[in-house]
Residue, then its C-alpha position, 0 to 999 in steps of 0.5 A: m217720476k211719480g206725482g200725487t196730491v201734496q196739499i189741498i187749498w180751499h177758497d171758502t169751499k167755492p170753485v177755484l177758477t185761476l191761478d198763476l206762479h210769480p215769475i221770480s219768487g215762490l208766490l202763488a196767486t189763486g182766484g175763484a168764485d169767492f171774489d177774493i184773490n189769495i196769495w200763497v207762499i210755496n215752499s219747495g221743501q228741498v232744503q228740509k228734504k220734505l214735500p212741497t207746501a203752500s202757506y197762506q199769506n194774505s187775500l186781496s179783496y176788491h172784486g165784487s164778483a167771481v175772479n176768472a183770471l190772473r196773470f203776473s207781469p213778466s217783472g213780477e211787479q204787477l198782477a192783473s185780475g179779471a172778473d165777472g162784470g168786466e172788472l179788470i184790476i192792476w195790482k202793484l207790489h209795494t215793499t216797506e219795512t214791514g214786508q211786501s203788500w199788493k195794492v190796486f194800481k189801476s182799475l181798467l174799465f171798457h169791457r161790458k161783460d165778464v173777463l175770461d182771459l188775460q195775458w201780458s206782453t213780453d216787456g210788461s207794458f201792455l195787456i190783452s184781455g178776452s171777454v164775453d162781450n165778444s172783444c179782445i182789448i189791448w191795454d196800455v198798462n202805464k197810461g191805464s187806457v185802451h190801446q187797441i180793440l180787436d172785435g172780429h169775434f162773433h161770440y165769447v172770447q174764451g182765451v188769448a195768448w201773446d207770442p213770446l216773440s211779440k209778433y203774433i196775438a192769438s184768440l179763441s172764441s165760442d164762435r168756433t174760430c181761432r184768429i191769429y193777429v200779426s204785428k203791423p206797427q203804425t208810424k206816427t208823425k214824430g217817426a215813432e212806431k205805434l203798436n198795432y195788430i191786424c188779423q192774418h188768419t181766421i182758422m175755422k174748419a178742416e176739409q178732410q179727405p174721405i176715409d170710408d167713401a164718404k163725401l168731402v166734408k168741411n168740419h169745424l175745428f173747435h167746439d162752441e159755447t156748449l163745451p162743459s169746460f167753459f174756459c179755453r185758454l190757448a197758449w204758446s210754447p216758451d220759445g214761441s215755436f208752437l201754438l196749442v189750441p184746446a177745445g179741438s174737435y177732430k172728425i176721424s170718421s163719418s160717425e166718430t169725432i174726438k176731442t183734442t188740442c190742435v198744435f200749430s207750427r209758428k212756421d205755418l199757423s194756418s194748418f196742423f203741426l201735430e195729427p190727433k192720432a199722435m196723442n195716443i187715441e185708442n179703441t177707435n175703429s178707424t185710423a185718424q187721418n194725416p194732416g197732409d190729407m186735409v185742408v184747413e180753412v182760414d180767412d186771410p185778409v192781408t195784402a198780397d205783399d203780406k202773403m208773399s212775406e208770410c209764405a217766405e216764412k213757411s217751411e217747404g213741407k207744409q202739411a196743409s194749404p189754406i182756403i182763402a175766404n172772401t169774407p173781409i175782417s175789420n178790426k174797427p171799434a164797434k159803434r157801441r163802444i163808450t169812452p175808455m177810462a182808467i180809475d186811479p184809486 
């Protein structure tokens, strides 16, 4: 299969920071530093037996700063956009006799600083956002309000990902940690369950066995905010079996470190599933280590019962054992928080 440049699309010569494809139709949404969201119609060209093309449809102008993240809802009826300054907008698709148009449905106000990533829940009822204010927020889209705040990170949250099976949420931060949250619904007085997530793992460092008679050293698995690629958007595989985390930093010898993407299996989210040498690393003077020769350090604040339940899900041939740190993790809202609100235009 051959690939090539089909078409170059401009955003007023400004950087394009995000894009997303509509889950049903052939629409493409793009956003960038020109403050606008452009909607394009993608023609595959299969009927005409021509190359695919992208035709400009219209622009959505509302943001007053760079648009960093765009995500269509699973149904395709809504579009979430996050921008600098904490702006978070929900657009809704309206169908009229003359055609379709996108209009502002909700303006979600709570983040104090830039929104860097967004992800919808599988049913489209909730949205999670990650921000430079160090927090992740789960939004109730229908109510237009904050549902839960996950504020365990100590630096920018550069990526968020919602498990397709709705059990986990993952976040990646420039504090060099990846946090895995597990669903633990709360029971209301009327018997109904309330969506709730608690931190199960905080993946921090890898403790590797020596290659060249070096001492046993714990190395950070992820880069900090100095990484040239500022956005670090992690993602689940479509069936939820694997979690792919970018901005990886894997030390293969005492003097050599490679940049990599860390792949974690759903069966054991506290350890590597694929070793970096499987990514065709060439021209290295030493052999990349087997994940079985290293230990991934995690914080694991869940209770003993939760640990037993989690262990039942792990495969017998797991590749690494977690180190349980004693640092407690709290999901309580920070004292600096203000009252959340949504504005209906």
